[in-house]
C-alpha positions in Angstrom: -22.5 28.8 29.2 -20.6 26.8 26.5 -22.6 26.2 23.3 -22.1 24.9 19.9 -23.3 26.2 16.5 -23.4 24.0 13.5 -23.3 25.0 9.8 -25.7 24.2 7.1 -26.2 20.5 6.3 -24.6 19.0 3.3 -20.9 19.3 4.0 -19.0 16.4 2.6 -16.9 14.3 5.0 -13.2 14.3 4.4 -10.5 11.7 5.4 -9.5 13.8 8.3 -13.2 13.9 9.5 -13.2 10.0 9.4 -9.7 9.8 11.1 -10.7 12.0 14.0 -14.1 10.5 14.3 -12.4 7.2 14.9 -9.9 8.3 17.6 -11.8 11.2 19.3 -12.8 9.3 22.4 -9.2 8.4 23.2 -7.4 11.5 21.7 -6.9 13.4 24.9 -5.7 10.3 26.9 -3.3 9.3 24.0 -1.8 13.0 23.8 -1.2 12.8 27.6 0.6 9.6 27.3 2.7 10.5 24.3 4.0 13.8 25.8 4.2 12.5 29.4 1.7 15.1 30.3 3.9 17.9 28.9 1.2 19.0 26.3 -0.9 20.5 29.2 2.1 22.5 30.4 2.9 23.8 26.9 -0.7 24.8 26.3 -0.7 26.7 29.5 2.4 28.6 28.4 0.6 29.4 25.2 -2.3 30.7 27.1 -0.2 32.8 29.3 1.5 34.4 26.3 -1.9 35.1 24.7 -3.5 36.6 27.7 -0.5 39.0 28.1 -1.8 40.6 24.9 -5.1 41.4 26.7 -7.4 40.2 23.9 -11.2 40.5 24.1 -12.0 38.1 21.3 -10.0 35.0 20.7 -10.5 32.3 18.0 -9.3 28.6 18.8 -8.8 27.1 15.5 -8.8 23.3 15.3 -10.1 23.4 18.8 -10.6 19.6 18.9 -12.0 18.5 22.3 -11.6 22.1 23.7 -8.6 21.9 25.8 -7.2 25.4 24.6 -10.5 27.2 24.8 -11.2 25.8 28.2 -7.7 26.8 29.4 -8.3 30.4 28.1 -11.7 30.6 29.7 -10.3 29.4 33.1 -7.2 31.5 33.1 -9.0 34.6 32.0 -11.7 34.1 34.6 -14.3 34.4 31.9 -13.2 37.8 30.7 -12.4 36.6 27.2 -14.8 35.8 24.5 -13.7 32.5 22.9 -14.9 30.8 19.7 -13.6 27.3 19.1 -13.8 26.1 15.4 -13.3 22.6 14.2 -14.3 20.1 11.4 -14.9 17.2 13.7 -18.5 16.9 15.1 -17.5 14.2 17.6 -14.7 16.3 19.0 -16.8 19.4 19.2 -19.5 17.4 21.2 -16.7 16.5 23.7 -15.5 20.0 23.7 -19.0 21.3 24.7 -19.4 18.6 27.4 -15.9 19.4 28.9 -16.4 23.1 28.8 -19.7 22.9 30.8 -18.0 20.8 33.4 -14.7 22.7 33.6 -15.4 26.2 32.6 -19.2 26.7 33.2 -18.7 30.5 33.5 -16.6 30.9 30.5 -17.7 32.7 27.3 -17.1 29.8 25.0 -18.9 29.0 21.7 -18.1 26.0 19.6 -18.6 26.1 15.8 -18.5 23.2 13.4 -16.8 24.6 10.3 -13.9 24.5 7.8 -10.9 26.8 8.3 -10.7 27.3 4.4 -14.2 29.1 4.7 -14.7 30.5 8.2 -18.1 32.0 8.9 -16.6 35.2 10.4 -16.5 38.7 9.2 -13.1 40.2 8.3 -10.9 41.4 11.2 -13.1 39.8 14.0 -10.6 38.5 16.4 -7.8 40.2 18.5 -6.0 36.8 18.7 -6.0 33.4 17.3 -4.7 30.3 19.2 -3.8 26.9 17.5 -2.8 24.0 19.6 -1.3 21.1 17.7 -3.6 21.6 14.7 -1.3 23.7 12.3 0.2 20.5 10.8 -3.2 19.4 9.6 -3.9 22.8 8.1 -0.7 23.6 6.2 1.6 20.5 5.7 1.1 18.8 2.4 -2.4 20.1 2.4 -3.7 21.5 -1.0 -5.7 24.0 0.9 -2.7 25.3 2.9 -2.8 28.7 1.2 -6.5 29.2 1.7 -6.2 28.2 5.3 -3.5 30.9 6.0 -5.4 33.6 4.0 -8.5 32.8 6.2 -6.5 33.2 9.3 -5.1 36.5 8.1 -8.6 37.7 7.0 -10.4 37.2 10.3 -7.5 38.5 12.5 -7.5 42.3 13.3 -4.7 44.5 12.0 -1.8 44.1 14.6 -3.4 41.0 16.0 -1.4 37.9 16.9 -1.6 34.2 16.0 -0.1 32.0 18.7 0.7 28.5 17.9 2.0 25.5 19.9 3.0 22.7 17.7 5.7 20.0 17.1 8.9 21.1 15.6 12.3 20.0 14.4 15.1 20.0 17.0 18.1 21.8 15.5 20.5 19.4 17.1 20.8 16.4 14.7 21.2 13.8 17.5 18.2 15.0 19.4 16.2 15.2 16.1 17.1 11.7 15.3 16.0 10.5 18.8 12.8 12.5 18.6 11.9 10.9 15.1 12.8 7.4 16.4 10.5 8.0 19.4 7.7 8.9 17.0 8.2 6.0 14.7 8.3 3.4 17.4 6.7 4.4 20.8 4.1 7.0 19.5 3.1 4.9 16.4 2.9 1.5 18.1 1.1 2.7 21.2 -1.2 4.8 19.3 -2.3 2.0 17.2 -2.7 -0.2 20.3 -5.0 2.3 22.2 -7.0 3.8 19.3 -7.2 0.8 17.0 -6.6 3.2 14.0 -3.3 2.4 12.1 -4.1 5.1 9.4 -4.7 7.9 11.9 -1.3 7.4 13.6 0.6 6.7 10.5 -0.6 10.2 9.4 0.1 11.9 12.7 3.6 10.4 13.1 4.7 11.1 9.5 3.3 14.7 9.6 5.3 15.4 12.7 8.5 13.8 11.4 8.3 15.8 8.2 6.9 19.1 9.5 8.7 22.4 8.8 11.6 23.7 10.7 11.0 27.1 12.5 13.0 28.9 9.8 10.9 27.2 7.1 7.6 28.1 9.0 8.7 31.7 9.6 9.3 32.2 5.8 5.9 30.5 5.0 4.0 32.8 7.5 5.7 35.9 6.5 4.8 35.1 2.7 1.2 34.5 3.8 0.9 38.2 5.1 2.3 38.2 8.6 4.9 40.8 9.4 6.6 39.5 12.6 7.6 36.1 13.7 9.1 34.6 16.9 9.7 31.1 18.1 10.3 29.6 21.5 11.6 26.0 21.7 10.0 23.5 24.0 11.6 20.2 25.1 14.9 20.5 23.3 13.1 21.9 20.2 10.8 18.9 19.6 8.0 21.3 20.0 7.7 25.1 20.3 5.6 28.2 20.6 5.3 30.2 17.5 4.0 33.8 17.5 3.1 35.7 14.4 1.7 39.3 14.2 -0.4 40.6 11.3 
């Protein structure tokens, strides 16, 4: 049965806490609208690739409202032990509720915590999954190095980190159209539905200026991963990244 664990009281609220606290109730619906439902298909592809590795313990970093954890629980038929970790309490509350409804037999635990200081022993997880949360962890984030070192620390030797995230299309025309879509449709509709201008200014700008696959490969290898691969999705506007420790 899904459950949630909370850290000790006293954690200071961050700007990202406030941002996701404002938009959490509409976050899933907005994502479906922006990607025309493709995010669900992309997440399923990530889960399929992850389950081929036959992990026993999986960490879902930046689990948000629990979509990736729930998908793993459902597609693995409850055979995988899943831990979802996120800094947003409102999103975790939604994750627990959704998991109870959609994957009642899944082995899912949700933990409120910071990626920069995760409450897990070294080499705990066979696999780590990250769905549309990597940008928040590493792009223009002063704690990027700490986040990556923690990911490496809790992953078992030979273990994999699989990520689905926005990307930069290699074709200049497609990249221009992708950025135009983000600046106009995504930004405008996001504000209209969520009521949060700051939240969607950040989300759009971080997507537009995020790393290319080549830049991300260099970053992850420098952090301690030894192998990297990338599979583009939707003409390269998104992709599935795989890195092995």
